[in-house]
Structures are given as structure tokens and as C-alpha cells.
All heavy atoms as an XYZ file, in Angstrom:
852
protein
N     160.678     93.591     96.276
C     160.323     94.858     96.889
C     160.159     95.939     95.827
O     159.290     96.790     95.958
C     161.417     95.238     97.896
C     161.043     96.356     98.774
S     159.716     95.808     99.839
C     159.614     97.168    100.888
N     161.003     95.887     94.812
C     160.951     96.863     93.733
C     159.634     96.744     92.979
O     159.054     97.741     92.579
C     162.146     96.670     92.793
C     162.273     97.799     91.797
O     161.697     98.854     92.009
N     163.027     97.563     90.752
N     159.171     95.501     92.803
C     157.914     95.263     92.100
C     156.739     95.842     92.888
O     155.819     96.420     92.316
C     157.732     93.755     91.894
C     156.488     93.403     91.152
N     156.274     93.761     89.851
C     155.386     92.717     91.554
C     155.092     93.322     89.470
N     154.534     92.675     90.493
N     156.773     95.730     94.196
C     155.720     96.243     95.060
C     155.679     97.769     95.043
O     154.604     98.371     94.989
C     155.925     95.743     96.495
C     154.816     96.056     97.481
C     153.511     95.417     97.038
C     155.186     95.562     98.857
N     156.834     98.407     95.043
C     156.870     99.870     95.013
C     156.409    100.400     93.656
O     155.749    101.433     93.581
C     158.263    100.378     95.347
O     159.189     99.977     94.357
N     156.752     99.711     92.570
C     156.290    100.163     91.253
C     154.782     99.992     91.124
O     154.100    100.824     90.516
C     157.025     99.414     90.137
O     156.655     98.050     90.135
N     154.240     98.936     91.686
C     152.800     98.732     91.683
C     152.101     99.815     92.511
O     151.072    100.358     92.101
C     152.463     97.349     92.252
C     150.994     96.966     92.273
C     150.449     96.892     90.857
C     150.815     95.653     92.990
N     152.697    100.165     93.635
C     152.153    101.218     94.485
C     152.169    102.557     93.756
O     151.208    103.327     93.825
C     152.959    101.292     95.767
O     152.684    102.459     96.469
N     153.233    102.845     93.075
C     153.360    104.105     92.328
C     152.339    104.150     91.186
O     151.700    105.175     90.944
C     154.788    104.232     91.789
C     155.080    105.583     91.213
C     156.537    105.798     90.760
N     157.519    104.880     91.324
C     158.152    103.919     90.613
N     157.915    103.761     89.339
N     159.051    103.133     91.197
N     152.152    103.042     90.505
C     151.197    102.978     89.403
C     149.775    103.210     89.922
O     148.993    103.937     89.301
C     151.276    101.601     88.705
O     152.618    101.358     88.320
C     150.394    101.555     87.495
N     149.442    102.619     91.045
C     148.102    102.804     91.626
C     147.889    104.249     92.051
O     146.797    104.793     91.880
C     147.920    101.874     92.829
C     147.839    100.412     92.472
S     146.486    100.037     91.371
C     145.127    100.290     92.464
N     148.918    104.892     92.583
C     148.819    106.292     92.971
C     148.593    107.173     91.744
O     147.810    108.127     91.788
C     150.095    106.715     93.697
C     149.814    107.412     94.997
C     151.045    107.834     95.758
N     151.899    106.679     96.091
C     153.201    106.602     95.798
N     153.802    107.597     95.203
N     153.892    105.540     96.122
N     149.268    106.884     90.650
C     149.095    107.664     89.426
C     147.683    107.513     88.876
O     147.063    108.485     88.435
C     150.123    107.232     88.376
C     151.532    107.670     88.693
C     152.540    107.097     87.704
O     152.113    106.525     86.677
O     153.740    107.222     87.968
N     147.164    106.282     88.890
C     145.807    106.067     88.396
C     144.760    106.711     89.300
O     143.738    107.192     88.823
C     145.506    104.576     88.259
C     146.027    103.971     86.980
C     146.876    102.877     87.007
C     145.665    104.486     85.746
C     147.361    102.312     85.850
C     146.146    103.945     84.574
C     146.985    102.853     84.631
O     147.455    102.301     83.483
N     145.007    106.742     90.594
C     144.022    107.316     91.507
C     143.921    108.827     91.359
O     142.943    109.425     91.789
C     144.357    106.951     92.950
O     145.559    107.586     93.355
N     144.906    109.450     90.751
C     144.860    110.901     90.541
C     144.094    111.279     89.281
O     143.702    112.438     89.130
C     146.287    111.457     90.461
C     147.002    111.404     91.780
C     148.368    112.009     91.682
N     149.088    111.821     92.939
C     150.378    111.611     93.024
N     151.115    111.577     91.928
N     150.935    111.451     94.189
N     143.852    110.355     88.395
C     143.144    110.654     87.147
C     141.648    110.766     87.416
O     141.072    109.985     88.168
C     143.409    109.562     86.114
C     144.849    109.528     85.670
C     145.040    108.528     84.576
C     146.495    108.541     84.133
N     146.724    107.697     82.977
N     141.026    111.748     86.775
C     139.593    111.964     86.989
C     138.758    110.806     86.459
O     137.726    110.473     87.028
C     139.142    113.256     86.315
C     139.493    114.491     87.066
C     138.826    115.683     86.432
C     139.109    116.919     87.261
N     138.426    118.086     86.711
N     139.197    110.210     85.360
C     138.414    109.115     84.796
C     138.354    107.929     85.755
O     137.342    107.236     85.833
C     138.996    108.675     83.457
O     140.322    108.208     83.624
N     139.399    107.693     86.496
C     139.408    106.608     87.459
C     138.723    107.050     88.743
O     137.932    106.312     89.334
C     140.852    106.129     87.744
C     140.882    105.108     88.858
C     141.490    105.570     86.490
N     138.969    108.277     89.162
C     138.439    108.775     90.425
C     136.911    108.877     90.403
O     136.250    108.579     91.396
C     139.059    110.140     90.716
C     138.782    110.680     92.084
C     139.535    111.982     92.282
C     139.370    112.522     93.663
N     140.097    113.785     93.838
N     136.341    109.300     89.277
C     134.895    109.471     89.190
C     134.224    108.425     88.301
O     133.069    108.078     88.509
C     134.558    110.872     88.661
C     135.040    111.958     89.579
C     136.080    112.797     89.200
C     134.470    112.142     90.820
C     136.527    113.795     90.049
C     134.904    113.132     91.671
C     135.936    113.960     91.271
O     136.378    114.934     92.117
N     134.926    107.934     87.301
C     134.322    106.997     86.356
C     134.116    105.613     86.912
O     133.062    105.004     86.711
N     135.103    105.087     87.601
C     134.987    103.729     88.139
C     133.870    103.634     89.175
O     133.039    102.713     89.094
C     136.346    103.250     88.697
C     136.199    101.946     89.444
C     137.361    103.120     87.578
N     133.748    104.547     90.140
C     132.604    104.448     91.064
C     131.259    104.594     90.343
O     130.279    103.927     90.702
C     132.815    105.608     92.034
C     134.265    105.885     91.985
C     134.689    105.574     90.591
N     131.215    105.438     89.303
C     129.977    105.609     88.550
C     129.592    104.311     87.847
O     128.437    103.883     87.914
C     130.144    106.745     87.534
C     128.921    106.974     86.695
C     127.803    107.565     87.235
C     128.905    106.596     85.365
C     126.679    107.786     86.471
C     127.789    106.796     84.592
C     126.667    107.394     85.139
N     130.535    103.682     87.210
C     130.263    102.424     86.514
C     129.852    101.348     87.515
O     128.906    100.577     87.272
C     131.501    101.971     85.703
C     131.825    102.984     84.610
C     131.307    100.582     85.127
C     130.746    103.148     83.558
N     130.521    101.290     88.653
C     130.153    100.320     89.681
C     128.740    100.573     90.209
O     127.980     99.639     90.465
C     131.154    100.349     90.837
C     132.534     99.780     90.543
C     133.456    100.000     91.736
C     132.443     98.308     90.199
N     128.381    101.844     90.348
C     127.041    102.205     90.803
C     125.990    101.777     89.785
O     124.933    101.236     90.151
C     126.963    103.716     91.049
C     125.631    104.187     91.523
C     125.200    103.927     92.807
C     124.805    104.898     90.675
C     123.962    104.357     93.240
C     123.569    105.334     91.098
C     123.145    105.067     92.381
N     126.246    102.003     88.512
C     125.293    101.639     87.461
C     125.126    100.120     87.398
O     124.006     99.601     87.346
C     125.755    102.195     86.095
C     125.764    103.717     86.116
C     124.898    101.676     84.966
C     124.405    104.345     86.335
N     126.223     99.399     87.393
C     126.156     97.935     87.306
C     125.520     97.353     88.571
O     124.651     96.481     88.502
C     127.555     97.344     87.055
C     127.547     95.841     87.164
C     128.068     97.771     85.691
N     125.928     97.851     89.730
C     125.337     97.369     90.981
C     123.861     97.716     91.074
O     123.060     96.928     91.586
N     123.488     98.890     90.578
C     122.083     99.287     90.595
C     121.220     98.397     89.728
O     120.079     98.098     90.070
N     121.760     97.959     88.604
C     120.970     97.079     87.739
C     120.718     95.738     88.428
O     119.631     95.178     88.314
C     121.676     96.874     86.404
O     122.851     96.113     86.569
N     121.714     95.234     89.150
C     121.495     93.986     89.881
C     120.497     94.189     91.017
O     119.654     93.325     91.282
C     122.809     93.435     90.438
C     123.670     92.793     89.390
C     124.819     93.417     88.950
C     123.316     91.580     88.840
C     125.611     92.841     87.986
C     124.103     90.986     87.871
C     125.251     91.619     87.440
N     120.569     95.328     91.695
C     119.616     95.621     92.762
C     118.194     95.753     92.242
O     117.247     95.237     92.835
N     118.044     96.451     91.115
C     116.712     96.599     90.532
C     116.152     95.260     90.066
O     114.949     95.033     90.118
C     116.746     97.587     89.375
C     116.852     99.050     89.782
C     117.029     99.916     88.540
C     115.634     99.477     90.550
N     117.023     94.396     89.604
C     116.567     93.082     89.177
C     115.943     92.335     90.353
O     114.895     91.705     90.212
C     117.725     92.280     88.602
C     117.276     90.914     88.086
C     118.414     90.094     87.629
N     119.255     89.814     88.803
C     120.386     89.161     88.750
N     120.861     88.751     87.604
N     121.083     88.930     89.844
N     116.547     92.439     91.523
C     116.001     91.764     92.705
C     114.656     92.357     93.102
O     113.729     91.641     93.460
C     116.985     91.843     93.866
C     118.273     91.106     93.636
C     118.077     89.623     93.418
O     117.226     89.024     94.114
O     118.758     89.067     92.541
N     114.543     93.686     93.061
C     113.285     94.331     93.429
C     112.169     93.957     92.466
O     111.038     93.703     92.872
C     113.444     95.846     93.471
C     114.075     96.307     94.733
C     115.377     96.613     94.929
C     113.431     96.502     95.995
N     115.594     96.983     96.229
C     114.419     96.931     96.901
C     112.121     96.356     96.437
C     114.135     97.206     98.217
C     111.844     96.642     97.758
C     112.835     97.063     98.622
N     112.457     93.961     91.157
C     111.406     93.613     90.205
C     111.055     92.141     90.304
O     109.909     91.770     90.069
C     111.830     93.954     88.768
O     113.071     93.315     88.471
C     111.950     95.434     88.571
N     112.002     91.301     90.660
C     111.707     89.888     90.843
C     110.699     89.717     91.978
O     109.757     88.930     91.859
C     112.980     89.121     91.143
C     112.770     87.639     91.330
C     114.072     86.924     91.644
O     115.130     87.547     91.700
N     113.990     85.630     91.858
N     110.857     90.458     93.064
C     109.895     90.401     94.163
C     108.520     90.869     93.710
O     107.494     90.295     94.073
C     110.365     91.261     95.332
C     111.519     90.727     96.152
C     111.946     91.769     97.168
C     111.127     89.445     96.831
N     108.514     91.923     92.901
C     107.243     92.467     92.419
C     106.481     91.424     91.619
O     105.288     91.213     91.829
C     107.533     93.693     91.560
C     106.325     94.259     90.893
C     106.726     95.419     90.029
N     105.636     95.789     89.156
C     105.765     96.548     88.118
N     106.954     97.037     87.798
N     104.744     96.841     87.362
N     107.143     90.769     90.682
C     106.466     89.780     89.852
C     106.178     88.498     90.623
O     105.225     87.799     90.329
C     107.278     89.489     88.600
C     107.298     90.672     87.665
C     108.474     91.289     87.313
C     106.113     91.184     87.155
C     108.486     92.379     86.472
C     106.106     92.279     86.313
C     107.294     92.870     85.977
O     107.292     93.948     85.147
N     106.985     88.190     91.603
C     106.752     86.996     92.407
C     105.462     87.139     93.204
O     104.658     86.211     93.271
C     107.925     86.766     93.350
C     107.750     85.590     94.270
C     108.913     85.480     95.243
O     109.881     86.235     95.163
N     108.820     84.556     96.167
N     105.229     88.312     93.793
C     104.050     88.497     94.619
C     102.839     88.966     93.831
O     101.740     89.045     94.369
C     104.345     89.457     95.771
C     105.212     88.832     96.818
C     106.525     89.227     96.970
C     104.724     87.838     97.618
C     107.327     88.647     97.927
C     105.518     87.242     98.584
C     106.825     87.647     98.733
N     102.995     89.275     92.542
C     101.823     89.640     91.746
C     100.995     88.410     91.416
O      99.826     88.521     91.072
C     102.248     90.349     90.464
O     102.914     89.445     89.601
N     101.566     87.234     91.533
C     100.856     85.992     91.256
C     100.025     85.520     92.446
O      99.258     84.573     92.321
C     101.858     84.894     90.861
C     102.717     85.244     89.669
C     101.904     85.471     88.410
O     100.896     84.818     88.195
N     102.327     86.423     87.597
N     100.175     86.162     93.594
C      99.444     85.758     94.792
C      97.983     86.155     94.636
O      97.654     87.283     94.305
C     100.054     86.416     96.053
C      99.228     86.093     97.284
C     101.483     85.970     96.222
N      97.111     85.206     94.868
C      95.673     85.447     94.737
C      95.098     85.847     96.086
O      95.644     85.543     97.131
C      94.964     84.182     94.241
C      95.494     83.664     92.933
C      95.080     84.552     91.807
C      95.523     83.931     90.486
N      95.895     84.833     89.500
N      93.952     86.507     96.054
C      93.262     86.883     97.277
C      92.554     85.685     97.890
O      92.515     84.595     97.323
N      91.977     85.873     99.038
C      91.258     84.801     99.716
C      89.787     84.865     99.332
O      89.247     85.928     99.003
C      91.418     84.888    101.250
C      92.852     84.661    101.646
C      90.917     86.202    101.770
N      89.126     83.730     99.393
C      87.696     83.691     99.082
C      86.898     84.174    100.296
O      87.432     84.347    101.389
C      87.284     82.272     98.703
O      87.421     81.426     99.816
N      85.593     84.370    100.083
C      84.740     84.833    101.180
C      84.696     83.818    102.320
O      84.700     84.183    103.486
C      83.318     85.092    100.674
C      83.168     86.357     99.893
C      81.719     86.612     99.581
C      81.533     87.917     98.869
N      80.114     88.213     98.602
N      84.664     82.536    101.968
C      84.605     81.495    102.997
C      85.875     81.489    103.838
O      85.825     81.369    105.066
C      84.392     80.120    102.355
C      83.057     79.963    101.647
C      83.059     80.536    100.242
O      84.149     80.652     99.635
O      81.976     80.888     99.760
N      87.030     81.611    103.182
C      88.296     81.637    103.916
C      88.389     82.873    104.803
O      88.904     82.811    105.916
C      89.470     81.592    102.942
C      89.614     80.281    102.213
C      90.685     80.332    101.145
O      91.182     81.435    100.829
O      91.035     79.263    100.628
N      87.887     84.016    104.303
C      87.920     85.240    105.090
C      87.036     85.118    106.322
O      87.392     85.588    107.401
C      87.488     86.427    104.233
N      85.880     84.492    106.165
C      84.989     84.317    107.314
C      85.592     83.359    108.336
O      85.400     83.521    109.540
C      83.621     83.824    106.848
C      82.838     84.897    106.118
C      81.534     84.387    105.541
O      81.242     83.171    105.678
O      80.802     85.192    104.956
N      86.341     82.359    107.872
C      87.016     81.438    108.795
C      88.076     82.175    109.609
O      88.315     81.861    110.760
C      87.671     80.295    108.031
C      86.700     79.290    107.493
C      87.436     78.218    106.723
C      86.475     77.273    106.029
N      87.184     76.287    105.199
N      88.713     83.179    108.992
C      89.739     83.959    109.686
C      89.140     85.059    110.552
O      89.849     85.756    111.257
C      90.695     84.596    108.665
C      91.595     83.617    107.974
S      92.783     84.453    106.946
C      92.074     84.197    105.344
N      87.821     85.236    110.491
C      87.169     86.238    111.318
C      86.997     87.574    110.602
O      86.663     88.567    111.225
N      87.223     87.600    109.308
C      87.040     88.824    108.531
C      85.737     88.720    107.762
O      85.535     87.796    106.978
C      88.203     89.009    107.544
C      89.598     89.024    108.146
C      90.631     89.005    107.044
C      89.772     90.250    109.008
N      84.846     89.659    107.996
C      83.593     89.652    107.249
C      83.096     91.079    107.087
O      83.356     91.958    107.911
C      82.533     88.788    107.918
C      82.359     89.096    109.378
N      81.857     90.273    109.843
C      82.638     88.354    110.473
C      81.835     90.263    111.157
N      82.303     89.110    111.571
N      82.367     91.281    106.022
C      81.767     92.592    105.787
C      80.446     92.670    106.526
O      79.695     91.708    106.587
C      81.505     92.799    104.298
C      82.711     93.097    103.477
C      82.266     93.429    102.081
C      83.417     93.874    101.212
N      82.956     94.177     99.860
N      80.179     93.833    107.076
C      78.914     94.007    107.779
C      77.766     94.067    106.774
O      76.764     93.380    106.906
C      78.943     95.269    108.629
N      77.926     94.891    105.743
C      76.896     95.008    104.710
C      77.502     95.687    103.497
O      78.555     96.319    103.568
C      75.700     95.803    105.217
C      76.032     97.239    105.581
C      74.809     97.972    106.127
N      75.182     99.308    106.550
C      75.050    100.390    105.805
N      74.542    100.314    104.605
N      75.414    101.582    106.260
N      76.807     95.556    102.400
C      77.231     96.228    101.174
C      76.775     97.684    101.238
O      75.640     97.973    101.598
C      76.607     95.556     99.945
C      77.224     94.241     99.584
C      78.610     94.407     98.993
O      78.829     95.387     98.252
O      79.464     93.564     99.284
N      77.637     98.594    100.895
C      77.299    100.013    100.888
C      77.229    100.456     99.435
O      78.177    100.283     98.667
C      78.357    100.835    101.646
C      78.010    102.313    101.590
C      78.471    100.354    103.067
N      76.081    101.017     99.067
C      75.922    101.516     97.704
C      76.091    103.021     97.702
O      76.046    103.681     98.741
C      74.538    101.147     97.141
O      73.546    101.782     97.940
C      74.336     99.640     97.143
N      76.241    103.547     96.528
C      76.421    104.976     96.370
C      75.163    105.740     96.786
O      75.242    106.802     97.412
C      76.782    105.296     94.918
C      77.180    106.712     94.584
C      78.422    107.101     95.371
C      77.447    106.859     93.106
N      74.016    105.166     96.495
C      72.762    105.828     96.848
C      72.582    105.899     98.366
O      72.125    106.926     98.899
C      71.577    105.082     96.217
C      71.481    105.218     94.707
C      72.424    104.274     93.972
O      72.943    103.315     94.594
O      72.655    104.510     92.775
N      72.932    104.817     99.068
C      72.812    104.819    100.536
C      73.754    105.850    101.160
O      73.379    106.571    102.086
C      73.139    103.434    101.097
C      72.100    102.387    100.790
C      72.552    101.018    101.248
O      73.660    100.902    101.810
O      71.789    100.064    101.056
N      74.960    105.943    100.648
C      75.911    106.923    101.172
C      75.412    108.338    100.906
O      75.542    109.229    101.759
C      77.285    106.718    100.536
N      74.819    108.571     99.745
C      74.279    109.890     99.406
C      73.134    110.268    100.343
O      73.049    111.404    100.802
C      73.822    109.901     97.951
C      73.253    111.220     97.503
C      74.070    112.337     97.361
C      71.895    111.352     97.240
C      73.548    113.556     96.952
C      71.362    112.564     96.830
C      72.195    113.657     96.693
O      71.678    114.862     96.295
N      72.273    109.308    100.651
C      71.159    109.587    101.560
C      71.652    109.904    102.964
O      71.105    110.786    103.645
C      70.199    108.404    101.588
C      69.399    108.250    100.312
C      68.563    106.988    100.297
O      68.503    106.306    101.339
O      67.976    106.687     99.248
N      72.694    109.215    103.425
C      73.248    109.500    104.746
C      73.835    110.905    104.792
O      73.688    111.624    105.782
C      74.326    108.471    105.101
C      73.784    107.107    105.425
C      74.888    106.110    105.719
O      76.040    106.555    105.957
O      74.597    104.910    105.717
N      74.487    111.311    103.732
C      75.080    112.650    103.685
C      73.989    113.715    103.640
O      74.124    114.780    104.247
C      76.034    112.766    102.479
C      77.255    111.877    102.719
C      76.460    114.202    102.234
C      78.178    111.754    101.546
N      72.909    113.432    102.941
C      71.805    114.396    102.887
C      71.180    114.599    104.263
O      70.711    115.684    104.583
C      70.723    113.916    101.917
C      70.994    114.275    100.492
C      69.807    113.902     99.610
O      69.077    112.961     99.894
N      69.634    114.657     98.544
N      71.159    113.599    105.092
C      70.546    113.698    106.412
C      71.428    114.410    107.423
O      70.975    114.697    108.530
C      70.181    112.304    106.938
C      69.086    111.663    106.107
O      68.283    112.352    105.492
N      69.067    110.340    106.084
N      72.685    114.664    107.097
C      73.570    115.355    108.033
C      73.176    116.821    108.157
O      72.777    117.462    107.184
C      75.019    115.271    107.558
C      75.689    113.903    107.603
C      77.087    114.003    107.017
C      75.757    113.389    109.033
N      73.289    117.354    109.375
C      72.992    118.763    109.620
C      74.309    119.534    109.548
O      75.075    119.561    110.505
C      72.340    118.929    110.994
C      71.923    120.360    111.250
O      71.773    121.123    110.277
O      71.778    120.718    112.432
N      74.572    120.153    108.402
C      75.849    120.840    108.216
C      75.767    122.328    108.541
O      76.776    123.027    108.486
C      76.377    120.649    106.778
C      75.390    121.214    105.756
C      76.674    119.190    106.497
C      75.930    121.254    104.358
N      74.575    122.816    108.894
C      74.435    124.240    109.208
C      74.749    124.545    110.675
O      75.162    125.655    110.997
C      73.017    124.715    108.876
C      72.754    124.678    107.376
O      73.725    124.887    106.619
O      71.602    124.418    106.981
N      74.564    123.602    111.562
C      74.800    123.825    112.989
C      76.042    123.038    113.400
O      76.000    121.814    113.542
C      73.589    123.346    113.812
C      72.342    124.105    113.427
O      72.404    125.294    113.161
N      71.228    123.407    113.369
N      77.122    123.752    113.599
C      78.359    123.111    114.022
C      79.152    124.075    114.871
O      78.905    125.274    114.882
C      79.183    122.648    112.826
C      79.555    123.736    111.881
C      78.805    124.256    110.883
C      80.783    124.457    111.867
N      79.468    125.253    110.232
C      80.701    125.403    110.812
C      81.947    124.414    112.617
C      81.732    126.276    110.524
C      82.968    125.280    112.310
C      82.855    126.202    111.265
N      80.088    123.524    115.621
C      80.917    124.320    116.509
C      82.374    124.005    116.211
O      82.761    122.839    116.104
C      80.600    123.952    117.962
C      81.393    124.745    118.965
C      81.079    124.304    120.388
O      80.064    123.624    120.611
O      81.879    124.656    121.276
N      83.162    125.044    116.079
C      84.578    124.868    115.811
C      85.303    124.567    117.118
O      85.266    125.348    118.051
C      85.147    126.136    115.169
C      86.547    125.950    114.658
O      86.987    124.824    114.490
N      87.241    127.043    114.394
N      85.980    123.413    117.188
C      86.705    123.031    118.391
C      88.194    122.965    118.042
O      88.597    122.255    117.138
C      86.234    121.671    118.901
C      84.801    121.703    119.373
C      84.405    120.391    119.965
C      82.962    120.461    120.441
N      82.551    119.195    121.034
N      88.965    123.728    118.795
C      90.401    123.798    118.548
C      91.106    122.655    119.261
O      90.838    122.332    120.400
C      90.940    125.134    119.059
C      92.407    125.360    118.755
C      92.811    126.765    119.101
N      92.955    126.991    120.522
C      94.058    126.744    121.211
N      95.109    126.246    120.620
N      94.106    126.994    122.486
N      92.027    122.020    118.564
C      92.803    120.943    119.154
C      93.941    121.497    119.984
O      94.302    122.679    119.888
N      94.529    120.669    120.829
C      95.621    121.146    121.686
C      96.884    121.414    120.872
O      97.176    120.730    119.906
C      95.837    119.989    122.658
C      95.368    118.791    121.925
C      94.239    119.267    121.057
N      97.609    122.434    121.278
C      98.895    122.743    120.657
C      99.969    121.917    121.354
O      99.805    121.523    122.504
C      99.221    124.241    120.797
C      98.171    125.168    120.205
C      98.090    124.965    118.699
N      97.303    125.991    118.064
C      96.070    125.813    117.627
N      95.484    124.656    117.784
N      95.423    126.789    117.035
N     101.074    121.659    120.686
C     102.119    120.839    121.304
C     102.681    121.439    122.591
O     103.099    120.705    123.482
C     103.198    120.762    120.236
C     102.513    121.058    118.960
C     101.378    121.960    119.302
N     102.677    122.755    122.704
C     103.269    123.392    123.878
C     102.244    123.625    124.986
O     102.597    124.081    126.055
C     103.921    124.715    123.478
C     102.965    125.674    122.841
C     102.146    126.557    123.461
C     102.712    125.821    121.454
N     101.397    127.252    122.562
C     101.730    126.815    121.295
C     103.210    125.217    120.310
C     101.244    127.200    120.063
C     102.726    125.612    119.081
C     101.769    126.595    118.973
N     100.980    123.327    124.773
C      99.950    123.549    125.775
C      99.677    122.272    126.566
O      99.791    121.165    126.047
C      98.634    123.977    125.116
C      98.682    125.335    124.477
C      97.366    125.692    123.813
O      96.558    124.795    123.534
O      97.158    126.875    123.576
N      99.277    122.455    127.821
C      98.815    121.318    128.610
C      97.286    121.273    128.533
O      96.657    122.181    127.993
C      99.255    121.459    130.086
O      98.668    122.644    130.627
C     100.769    121.524    130.192
N      96.686    120.255    129.081
C      95.228    120.129    129.020
C      94.540    121.248    129.803
O      93.449    121.657    129.439
C      94.796    118.771    129.569
C      95.142    117.670    128.589
O      95.350    117.913    127.417
N      95.211    116.439    129.080
N      95.133    121.748    130.896
C      94.497    122.805    131.672
C      94.473    124.120    130.905
O      93.531    124.880    130.971
C      95.224    123.026    133.016
C      95.104    121.883    133.984
C      96.257    120.918    133.864
O      97.351    121.330    133.443
O      96.080    119.735    134.194
N      95.530    124.406    130.136
C      95.587    125.652    129.378
C      94.545    125.666    128.267
O      94.029    126.710    127.898
C      96.990    125.844    128.777
C      98.051    126.124    129.783
C      99.433    126.211    129.139
O      99.527    126.029    127.923
O     100.397    126.475    129.852
N      94.257    124.503    127.699
C      93.320    124.441    126.589
C      91.904    124.750    127.048
O      91.151    125.392    126.355
C      93.372    123.055    125.955
C      92.486    122.925    124.746
C      92.438    121.515    124.220
O      93.016    120.633    124.801
N      91.720    121.334    123.140
N      91.545    124.308    128.248
C      90.189    124.521    128.745
C      90.065    125.901    129.248
O      89.529    126.791    129.064
C      89.884    123.557    129.880
C      89.856    122.135    129.410
C      89.620    121.186    130.556
C      89.650    119.762    130.066
N      89.496    118.796    131.085
């Protein structure tokens, strides 16, 4: 019993010291963080080796591009837009109902 009380007293004395109170959790955080980061970076490098699918595989899955869009085609579409005639339409506010907006 005497051994248990002396151990208890020693632990109480150490818990009052700032180096133990703040240093031990800090060291545990740093060491634990390094192990956590190791797992995250392992996932990053594991999935960086994954290759994309080919066009044939994508078409089998139902994914296909409609057409290739070039910069010139996009520029021509933008030139054809009528940007001078427009109307500002206000969206609904969170506190308004649909009847109040109209």
C-alpha cells in the first residue's frame, strides 16, 4: 500500500510541472501527426499510379464526348451572343415566398 501511495504522489508531482503538462502532449501530437501524415501520403502515392480509361472503355461505360470544342469555335459562339439587350432578373430572397417575388 505504501508503494502505491508513493507512486500516486510522484505522479501528482509530475503532473504539476509545466514540462510534463504541456510538453508530453506536444511530443505525442508531433509523433502521432507524423504517423498520420505517413498514411495520407501513402494513399496519395498509391492512387497516383492509377491510369485513366481508354476511349473504348469509356464508350462501353456509356461515357462519350459529343464533339471536340476548339478555341475558335467558342470565340465565334461568344461573338454571336447579343450582350446589349438583357433584362436583370432578381432571384428570390430566403425570407420571401414565390407570391411576394412576383
